[in-house]
N, C-alpha and C positions, 0 to 999 in steps of 0.2 A: 543794387548797391555795390556787386563786383564789377558791373560791367559800367559803369559811372567813375568807377578808381581806374578803370584802364583805358577807357574816353580820356579819364585827367590826363594819364599818362602820355595820353598820345598828342594829346592837345599843345602838352608843356614841351613837347619836341620836336613837336611840325614843323616848325622854318629851320629846322636843323640839318644838315647833311643831306640837304635835296642837291640833283641834280636836274637843272631844268631844260628845259626844249627850247634850243636856239630861236624856234619857229613862233611859239605859242606861250611856250613858260610854263607848260605843265611838267607834270614828271616824268622822266624817261624812265623806260622800263631794259630788261633783259627779255630780247623774243626769241624761242627756242625756232621757229622758223626760219629768221632772218640772220641768228646768230651773230647780232648787234643788238646796241640801244636804240630804240626805236620808242617816240612817242607814242601810246595809244590812244590818243586823240587825231591828230592831223597826220602822223604817220611819217614823221619826219626821223631820218636815220642822224645818230649822232656819229662825229666824226671820231669817234675811238677806237682805236686798234686792239684787238685782244690779243695776249700773249700766244707766244705758238704751245701749243701740246706737246707734250714726249718725254717730262720728267725735267728737264734741264732749266736752266735759268731763272732760278729763285726756287724751285721745291727742293729745299735741305731735308735731309734724313737726320734724324736729332737722334745723339744718344740717348739710351733711356734710360740706363742707369743713373747719368748724369742728372735728368731732367726728375727722377725719381727722388735722388739725393738735395736737388736745389729747386725746388719750384718756382721759381721766380722766372720769367721766360714770358715772350713775347706775348702781348694779350690784346685783347680788343677788338672791333669789328672792322674795323678801318674808317668808320664813319658811325654817326650817333643813331643809334638805334635803342629800345626799348623793350623789357619782358612782360609776359604773362604767365602765370600758371593755372592750368586746371583742375579742378577742385574735386573733379571726374576722374580722369583718367592719368591726371598726374605729371603731363606733359609741360613742360617751360619750350614757348612758345618766343622766337627773337622775330619785331618787326621793324620795318623799317619808319624812317622818325613820322613819315606823311601819313602813316595809315593808324588807323583806329581801329582797334578790336572789337567783333560783338561776341562772337562763338569759339569756342576751340576747334581748329582745323582737323584735329585726329579723331574727336569720338562727337561733336556736334554739339555740344554742351555749353550752356551758354552762360556755367559758372566759372567764371573765369575772373583773376586777381591780380592786380600788378603786383610783380615779383620783382623782387632788389636781390640779387645774386650776393652769396658771402665771400666772393670772389670774381673777377673780372676770368673769363672763359680765356683758353687758348687760342691764340687766334690759330685759324687754319693755313695748314703750309699750301694746301691744293684742294680746287675744286674742279669738278665735273660737271660744267654745263649741262642743261636742259637741250637737247634737240631734238625730241621728240614732241611735236607741237598740239596742243588741245586739242584742234580739231581730230588731227589722227588718233588721239585719245578716246575721244570719245566715240568715232566709229568702232575702237576695237573693240570697247565697253558695251557698246551696244549689241556689238555679233557676239560678244562674250554670253552675255544675258539672253540672249535667242537661243544659246545654245544649251542653258541649262535646263533641260528638257522635264527635270525633278521640281524645279523653284517653283513657288506658287505663281499661279497666272498674272495675277497684279504687281506682282515686282518685273518680271518679266514685260510688262507692255508699258510701265513705267520707265525702265531702265537705267534709272537715279543720276542721270550725268550730270543734274543740277548742283548737286554736292561736291563734284571733279573739283579739287586744287593742286597746284603743286607747290611741294615742300623740298627744300632742302636737308635731308638728316644725316646728323654728323655721324660719322664712322674714325675708327683708327686703324690703324696697317700698320703692320710688326715686322722687321725682319732679322733675320739671325742664323747664322752659321751653329750648325746643331752636329754633335756627333754623340754617337748611342752606341755602348756596349751593352751585348742581350746575353741572355743564356738563358736556354729551354729546355726540356726532354722533347727529342722528337721520335717522335712512333712509325713505324712501318710495318704496314698492315703485312701478313701473310692469313694463308688458311690452313685449317687442319681438318680430317675427315672424321665426324662422328656419327655414330648409330644408334638410332633412337627407336623406339617404338610405335608404328602409328595408331590412328584411333581404333581400326581393327585389328589389333595385336599381331600386325606382320614388324617385322626387324628391317629398316631403312636407313641408309647411310645420306647423309647430306655435309656442306663443307659450309665450317663456320669461320666467320674473318676474325682475327685475333692482329694485338698492338704488341708490337716489342718497342719497348722503349730505350730512347741512348741519351746522356747529355751530350749538347751541342753548345758553342758557345761563340759568339761571330762580332761585328763590328760597324757602323754605318754611320757616314756622313751626308749630309740635305740640309741644303741650303733653302731659306723661307723666306719668299720674297713677297711680300704685299700679303700678306696674311690679315684678313678683314673681321674687324667687331667692330659691331655697331653700338654706337652710344648711346641709343632711341630709347624710349621707352612709348613712342606713342604712335607707332607701326606695330604690329605682330610681328614677332621672331619668327614663326613659321612661315609667312608669308614673303618675307624679307628673303630667306632661305632662299625661295623658288622661284624669283627674278636676278637674284644674284648669278653669275659674275656681274660686279660694275668692273670697269675695264680703267683702273686705278693706275696699268704700268704706263701706256702708251697715249691713252689719251685724258690723263690727269695735267690741267695747266695752273701755275699758280691762281692762288687766290687773289683775288680784285672785289671790293665791293660793290663796282658797278656789276659783276655777275648777279648779283642778288638783290638789286634794286628792282622792286614791285613783287617779290617774292617772298615767302615766309620761313624761316630758318628756324629748325628745332635746335634746342640749347643740349648739349650731351648733357646726360645724368650719372651715365657711365665711366666715371671718372678714370684717369692714365691710368691710376693704381689699381684699380679692379679690371680696366680692360687689359692693362697687362698681365693679370692672372688669367681672365679668359681667355688671351691668348696664347698663355704658355700652356695651359689647356689643351686647347686645340692642336698645338704643336704635337706636343705628346702623345695624342691620339693618332695624328698621322703618324709620328715616327713609330709608332708600335704596331698600326698596317703594316707597316714599310718592312721591318723589322719582322713580324709572321709568315710574309710573303718570303726572307731569307731560310728561316730553319727547315734544314732539309727532312726529307721524306713524306708521309702523307696527311700527317697530323702533328698537331703538338700540345704541351701542356706546360705548365706552371711559367709561361714566359715574363722574364723579369729585366727590363730598362735600368741603367744608370744613364744617364742625359746630361750633358754641358753644354752650355750656350753660350756664345763669343758674337762680338760685333751687333749687338741686339742695337736696332734703332727702332724709330717708330715715326710715324705722320698723324696729324691731326687734317680731315678733308672733307669735306661736303660732298655729298651724294645726290639725285635728284631723282623726285618720286611723283607721281600724278599719283593722289590719293581719292577715295568715294569713301564716304563711312556713313553708316547709316543704321537706323535703330527698325527692326521687324518685331512685333512680338515685345518683349522683355529684350531681347540679346541684341548687343552690337556686332557690326559683322565690317568688315573691309574689302577693300578691292586694290590692288596696287599695279603700278607699271612702272617699269625700270625707263626713267625720262632719258635716258641717253640709248638706249638700246631696245625699247619698247616691248619688252619680254613682260608677260601682265601674269596675276596670281589671284585669286579672291576666295570670298566664304561667300555661302547663299542659304537662306533659309532653305526647307523642303516641304514640300507638300503633301502630308500624310494621306490622300486621298487621291492623288495622284499614283504615287507610292502602291498602295493598296489594290486600286484597280490594275495596275502594272501585275502584279504579281496574281490576282485571278487571272488576268489574260493569258498570262503563262503557263499559270495551273490547269486551265482550259485546253491549251494547245499540248502541253504533255498527254491529256486526259487522252486528247481525239487522237493523238500517234500511237499512244498504247491502245487503244480501241483498234487501230486500221491494220497496223502491226501483229496485235492479237489476234487479228482473223485469219 
């Protein structure tokens, strides 16, 4: 029933928002390997010219405070698309009008239902196009699995590249001029001599390190440029951090629906207000670290910050990720690749039999070494 609902939603919009191939009439798709709109059937390349990267020519940093106070903004995807929501991992996936969803691209569950958004999403200001091709990623994934020595042999043989999907993930970027006043107790080490009685009853002297605390304060200014906050719930956050950064400063191009033709897009579920709070928390953590470096002496305690932000702006952008998602036993695993830089990170199950054998072999080697050197 859930799949039927999603299929009906796809059929209802199938003829809307298409960009046909001028040669055979099939739907054109963005090609990562050729960096152009290409027909997946006859190989014809469209005449569309992508906008130049570099952050200019259409990518505008929007005032954060104004957007939070007035949610009315430029919205929509620029072409007809429909949404489905996974009832397992809760990711909301946005498809182009010609595609019919069968399974969730993030967890593989068939439990997907047509989803009607409460309000249209904020249009992405920029997009980082796929640059690493599917063939390149498949080879990297195979090598990655082959190097997982403690993974089950069946998993290493399969390599699981049949579930590979290219998806655009939602991200928010934040800029801000930050000014932080800080105060802390600076600790300076010094040493004193101390006499003590050893276990044999003899008097001995040792040096003891002590700390002299002194109040101190200062001020620091810092500019945050494109601080990234993911808006995805479909990809595991720990893995995302391991394949960052996404080069959103120099390589980002103005959003155009041509880039997402033939690709899956995840709709953000961390909205602007939530993302702004997370971004401010990240900025404050960074400022805390920078101010801690300014405290004189050898150590510090009771560091307190008073932070003011000015010129806070944001963008909503889409970034490319190649995703492998599979179930082994009762647990879900993911392997993700940065679709622009090729950086890869993944999860995999462990073979406890292999681990036990390795531990026994190590114990045997240690025992042999002890026996040899003991003689």
